[in-house]
C-alpha positions as CSV (number, residue, x, y, z in Angstrom):
1,X,0.0,0.0,0.0
2,X,1.1,3.6,-0.6
3,X,1.2,4.5,3.1
4,X,3.8,1.7,3.6
5,X,6.2,3.5,1.1
6,X,5.6,6.8,2.9
7,X,6.3,5.1,6.2
8,X,9.6,3.8,5.0
9,X,10.6,7.2,3.9
10,X,9.6,9.0,7.1
11,X,11.0,6.2,9.2
12,X,14.4,6.7,7.6
13,X,14.2,10.4,8.6
14,X,13.2,9.8,12.2
15,X,15.1,6.6,13.1
16,X,18.8,5.8,13.4
17,X,20.1,3.9,10.3
18,X,20.1,0.6,12.1
19,X,16.6,1.0,13.3
20,X,15.3,2.1,9.8
21,X,16.8,-1.1,8.4
22,X,14.5,-3.1,10.6
23,X,10.9,-3.7,9.7
24,X,8.9,-0.5,10.0
25,X,6.6,-0.5,13.1
26,X,2.9,0.1,12.6
27,X,-0.4,0.3,14.6
28,X,-3.5,-1.7,13.7
29,X,-5.7,1.3,13.0
30,X,-3.4,3.0,10.6
31,X,-5.1,2.1,7.3
32,X,-8.6,2.9,8.6
33,X,-7.5,6.3,10.1
34,X,-5.8,7.3,6.8
35,X,-8.8,6.3,4.8
36,X,-11.1,8.3,7.1
37,X,-8.8,11.3,6.9
38,X,-8.7,11.1,3.1
39,X,-12.4,10.8,2.8
40,X,-12.6,14.2,4.6
41,X,-10.1,16.0,2.4
42,X,-7.0,14.7,4.2
43,X,-3.6,15.2,2.6
44,X,-1.3,13.7,5.3
45,X,-1.3,11.6,8.4
46,X,1.8,10.9,10.5
47,X,1.9,9.1,13.9
48,X,5.0,8.9,16.1
49,X,5.1,6.5,19.0
50,X,7.9,7.3,21.4
51,X,9.5,9.3,18.6
52,X,9.3,6.5,16.0
53,X,7.1,6.6,12.9
54,X,4.4,4.0,13.2
55,X,1.9,5.2,10.7
56,X,2.4,7.5,7.7
57,X,0.4,8.4,4.6
58,X,1.9,9.8,1.4
59,X,2.4,13.6,1.6
60,X,4.0,13.9,5.1
61,X,6.9,15.7,3.5
62,X,4.7,18.2,1.5
63,X,4.3,21.7,3.1
64,X,0.7,22.6,4.1
65,X,-0.7,25.6,5.9
66,X,-1.4,25.1,9.6
67,X,-4.0,27.9,9.7
68,X,-4.9,28.4,13.4
69,X,-2.4,25.6,14.3
70,X,-0.1,28.6,14.1
71,X,-1.6,30.0,17.3
72,X,-0.3,27.0,19.3
73,X,3.2,27.7,18.0
74,X,2.9,31.2,19.2
75,X,1.9,29.8,22.6
76,X,5.2,28.0,22.7
77,X,7.0,31.2,21.6
78,X,5.3,33.0,24.5
79,X,6.7,30.4,26.9
80,X,10.1,31.1,25.5
81,X,9.6,34.8,26.0
82,X,8.7,34.2,29.7
83,X,12.0,32.2,30.1
84,X,13.9,35.1,28.5
85,X,12.3,37.6,30.9
86,X,10.5,39.5,28.1
87,X,7.0,38.9,29.5
88,X,5.0,37.4,32.3
89,X,1.6,35.9,31.5
90,X,-0.3,38.0,34.0
91,X,1.3,41.4,33.3
92,X,-1.1,44.0,31.9
93,X,-0.8,44.4,28.1
94,X,-1.0,48.1,28.8
95,X,2.5,47.9,30.4
96,X,3.7,47.6,26.8
97,X,0.8,49.0,24.8
98,X,1.0,52.4,26.5
99,X,-1.9,53.8,24.6
100,X,-4.2,51.5,26.6
101,X,-3.2,52.9,29.9
102,X,-6.2,54.5,31.6
103,X,-8.5,53.1,28.9
104,X,-11.5,51.4,30.6
105,X,-11.5,47.6,30.1
106,X,-8.5,47.5,27.8
107,X,-6.2,48.6,30.6
108,X,-7.3,45.4,32.5
109,X,-6.3,43.0,29.6
110,X,-3.4,40.7,30.5
111,X,-1.2,38.6,28.2
112,X,-3.0,35.5,29.6
113,X,-6.3,37.0,28.4
114,X,-4.9,37.5,24.9
115,X,-3.5,33.9,24.6
116,X,-6.7,32.3,26.1
117,X,-9.1,34.3,23.8
118,X,-10.7,35.9,26.8
119,X,-9.5,39.5,26.2
120,X,-13.0,40.7,25.3
121,X,-12.3,41.2,21.6
122,X,-15.0,40.0,19.3
123,X,-14.9,36.7,17.4
124,X,-14.0,37.1,13.8
125,X,-13.3,35.0,10.7
126,X,-11.1,36.1,7.9
127,X,-7.9,38.0,7.2
128,X,-6.5,39.5,10.4
129,X,-6.0,43.3,10.7
130,X,-2.5,44.7,11.1
131,X,-0.9,44.7,14.6
132,X,-1.6,48.4,15.2
133,X,-5.1,48.3,13.7
134,X,-5.9,45.4,16.0
135,X,-5.1,47.6,19.0
136,X,-8.1,49.8,18.1
137,X,-10.7,47.0,17.9
138,X,-13.5,47.7,20.4
139,X,-14.2,45.2,23.1
140,X,-17.5,43.4,23.3
141,X,-17.0,41.8,26.7
142,X,-15.1,42.5,29.9
143,X,-11.6,40.9,30.0
144,X,-11.8,37.4,31.4
145,X,-15.6,37.2,31.1
146,X,-16.1,35.2,27.9
147,X,-14.3,33.1,25.3
148,X,-14.3,34.8,21.9
149,X,-12.1,33.1,19.4
150,X,-10.5,35.2,16.7
151,X,-7.4,36.7,15.2
152,X,-7.2,40.0,17.0
153,X,-5.8,38.9,20.4
154,X,-2.8,37.1,18.7
155,X,-2.1,40.1,16.5
156,X,-2.0,42.3,19.6
157,X,0.4,39.8,21.2
158,X,2.6,40.2,18.1
159,X,2.7,43.9,18.7
160,X,3.6,43.3,22.4
161,X,6.4,41.0,21.4
162,X,7.6,43.4,18.8
163,X,7.9,46.2,21.3
164,X,9.4,44.0,24.0
165,X,12.2,42.9,21.7
166,X,12.9,46.4,20.5
167,X,13.1,47.6,24.1
168,X,15.9,45.1,24.8
169,X,17.9,46.1,21.8
170,X,17.0,43.0,19.8
171,X,15.6,42.7,16.3
172,X,11.9,43.5,16.6
173,X,10.9,40.8,14.2
174,X,8.7,38.2,16.0
175,X,9.3,35.6,13.3
176,X,13.1,36.0,13.7
177,X,12.7,35.6,17.4
178,X,10.5,32.4,17.0
179,X,13.1,30.9,14.6
180,X,16.1,31.7,16.8
181,X,14.6,30.7,20.1
182,X,12.5,27.7,19.1
183,X,12.4,26.5,15.5
184,X,16.1,26.4,14.7
185,X,17.0,24.6,18.0
186,X,14.3,22.0,17.3
187,X,15.4,21.6,13.7
188,X,11.9,22.7,12.5
189,X,11.9,24.0,8.9
190,X,9.1,26.4,8.0
191,X,8.2,26.4,4.3
192,X,6.5,29.8,4.6
193,X,5.1,32.2,7.1
194,X,2.6,34.7,5.6
195,X,2.7,38.3,6.5
196,X,-0.3,40.5,7.3
197,X,-1.2,43.8,5.7
198,X,1.5,45.6,7.7
199,X,4.2,43.3,6.5
200,X,4.5,41.7,9.9
201,X,4.3,37.9,10.4
202,X,0.8,36.7,11.2
203,X,0.4,35.4,14.7
204,X,-3.0,33.7,14.5
205,X,-2.4,31.9,11.1
206,X,0.0,31.8,8.2
207,X,2.7,29.2,9.1
208,X,3.2,26.5,6.4
209,X,5.1,23.3,7.2
210,X,4.8,19.6,6.4
211,X,3.6,17.0,8.8
212,X,7.2,15.8,9.5
213,X,8.1,19.2,10.7
214,X,4.9,19.9,12.7
215,X,5.5,16.5,14.5
216,X,8.8,17.9,15.8
217,X,6.9,20.6,17.7
218,X,4.6,17.9,19.1
219,X,7.5,15.9,20.2
220,X,8.9,19.0,22.0
221,X,5.6,19.4,23.8
222,X,5.6,15.7,24.7
223,X,9.1,16.1,26.1
224,X,8.0,18.8,28.4
225,X,9.8,21.6,26.7
226,X,13.2,19.9,26.7
227,X,15.5,19.4,23.7
228,X,18.8,17.5,24.1
229,X,18.7,17.9,27.8
230,X,18.1,21.6,27.7
231,X,15.0,23.5,28.7
232,X,14.0,25.8,25.9
233,X,10.9,27.4,27.4
234,X,9.8,28.3,30.9
235,X,8.4,25.2,32.6
236,X,5.5,26.9,34.5
237,X,4.5,28.9,31.4
238,X,4.5,25.7,29.3
239,X,2.2,24.1,31.8
240,X,-0.1,27.1,31.7
241,X,-0.6,26.6,28.0
242,X,-2.6,23.5,28.9
243,X,-4.8,25.0,31.6
244,X,-8.3,25.9,30.5
245,X,-10.0,29.2,31.4
246,X,-13.2,29.5,33.4
247,X,-15.2,30.7,30.3
248,X,-13.8,27.7,28.3
249,X,-12.0,24.9,30.1
250,X,-11.5,23.2,26.7
251,X,-9.1,25.9,25.6
252,X,-5.9,26.8,27.4
253,X,-3.4,29.4,26.1
254,X,-3.6,28.7,22.3
255,X,-4.1,24.9,22.8
256,X,-7.3,22.8,22.8
257,X,-8.0,20.4,25.6
258,X,-10.3,17.4,26.1
259,X,-12.6,19.0,28.6
260,X,-16.3,19.5,29.0
261,X,-17.1,23.2,28.5
262,X,-20.0,25.6,28.9
263,X,-18.7,27.6,25.8
264,X,-21.2,27.6,23.0
265,X,-19.4,29.6,20.4
266,X,-19.2,28.3,16.8
267,X,-15.5,27.4,17.0
268,X,-15.8,25.3,20.1
269,X,-19.0,23.7,18.8
270,X,-17.2,22.7,15.6
271,X,-15.0,20.1,17.3
272,X,-15.9,17.1,19.4
273,X,-12.6,17.2,21.4
274,X,-14.7,18.4,24.3
275,X,-16.7,15.1,24.3
276,X,-15.3,12.8,27.0
277,X,-14.2,9.3,25.9
278,X,-11.3,6.9,26.3
279,X,-10.0,8.0,22.9
280,X,-9.3,11.4,24.5
281,X,-6.8,10.8,27.3
282,X,-6.9,13.5,30.0
283,X,-3.4,14.7,29.2
284,X,-4.0,15.0,25.4
285,X,-3.4,18.5,24.0
286,X,-4.3,19.6,20.5
287,X,-3.2,22.3,18.1
288,X,-6.1,22.8,15.7
289,X,-6.6,24.9,12.5
290,X,-9.3,25.6,9.9
291,X,-9.8,22.7,7.5
292,X,-9.4,20.3,10.5
293,X,-5.6,20.6,10.7
294,X,-4.6,18.7,13.8
295,X,-1.5,18.1,16.0
296,X,-2.5,15.7,18.8
297,X,0.1,15.2,21.6
298,X,-0.7,12.4,24.1
299,X,2.2,12.1,26.6
300,X,0.7,9.2,28.6
301,X,0.7,7.1,25.4
302,X,4.0,8.5,24.0
303,X,2.1,9.6,20.9
304,X,2.4,12.6,18.5
305,X,-0.2,12.6,15.7
306,X,-0.4,14.9,12.8
307,X,-3.3,15.2,10.4
308,X,-3.4,17.8,7.6
309,X,-6.2,18.5,5.1
310,X,-7.5,20.7,2.4
311,X,-9.4,23.8,3.5
312,X,-12.7,24.5,1.7
313,X,-12.8,28.2,2.4
314,X,-16.3,28.6,0.9
315,X,-17.8,26.0,3.2
316,X,-16.0,27.4,6.3
317,X,-17.2,30.9,5.6
318,X,-20.8,29.7,5.1
319,X,-20.7,27.7,8.4
320,X,-21.2,24.4,6.6
321,X,-20.0,21.5,8.9
322,X,-17.0,19.6,7.6
323,X,-18.2,16.3,8.9
324,X,-14.8,15.7,10.5
325,X,-14.7,14.0,13.9
326,X,-11.6,13.9,16.1
327,X,-13.3,11.3,18.1
328,X,-13.9,9.0,15.2
329,X,-10.4,9.5,13.8
330,X,-8.7,8.6,17.1
331,X,-11.0,5.7,17.7
332,X,-10.0,4.2,14.3
333,X,-6.4,4.9,14.8
334,X,-6.0,3.8,18.4
335,X,-8.7,1.1,18.5
336,X,-10.4,2.7,21.6
């Protein structure tokens, strides 16, 4: 089968030569999971068990946009910035966005609010505004009161990071910081990172990479933020990425979690990650993007799972359900 040829290729990348020469490992649900993914527009599936490729479809080496999976990368970048002393999660955004000082509601927004989508900015779908235009978006809720998923909070975080870097005499390019602090040490190659209307790297979307590369970020999360015995991000900040908020326990700081939630927004309702079941171990964390892009990390099972797919923009904008089920996919794959 075609996925066996792909598995041989990716195994050679991930395993030592003597291991690659051995028969490639697999899991019983591989074929069924790949078929289910393909039936829903899938272009790649890759599963690593304890760092070894155990299931791979064709296409795992072809770049594909992560869409909002980019947000979860930015969460990791924020944890690196905490380690570097650039930010704290609970500092007021107005400490850096000085034009917000004294402004009702906006002066109460923290970086944690921005990363958890509880800053009070309205939900939105479509091309993000520039960093500076995002600063002027009116709030529709009190900070911390509601989960409202959209691009504005992450664009504002981009402006904060930009100003923080400049204040310490570094390049104020958030992408350059992400590459230097995280991507390059992890050996992660980005095929592209789209810019917004201001020429700045998009924070809520825009990163393009293949499944093999995205899996490296998953393995970094599974390793608790360690690489070659070195901690690359703040440990407490990394843990905080996987703590849900009161308005939405199923969403931490840029990462989705298998938790029941009172949130009834369209984005949360579009996934069944919040539905309890044995296929969703309690420690599973998920990076998710439009078109049902997925990076599942399950430390208790030593698994990193990538699923990438085509995005039907017209269906997404019209609100048409994709028919994708995370629950079904993981049941097929893991036999739960």
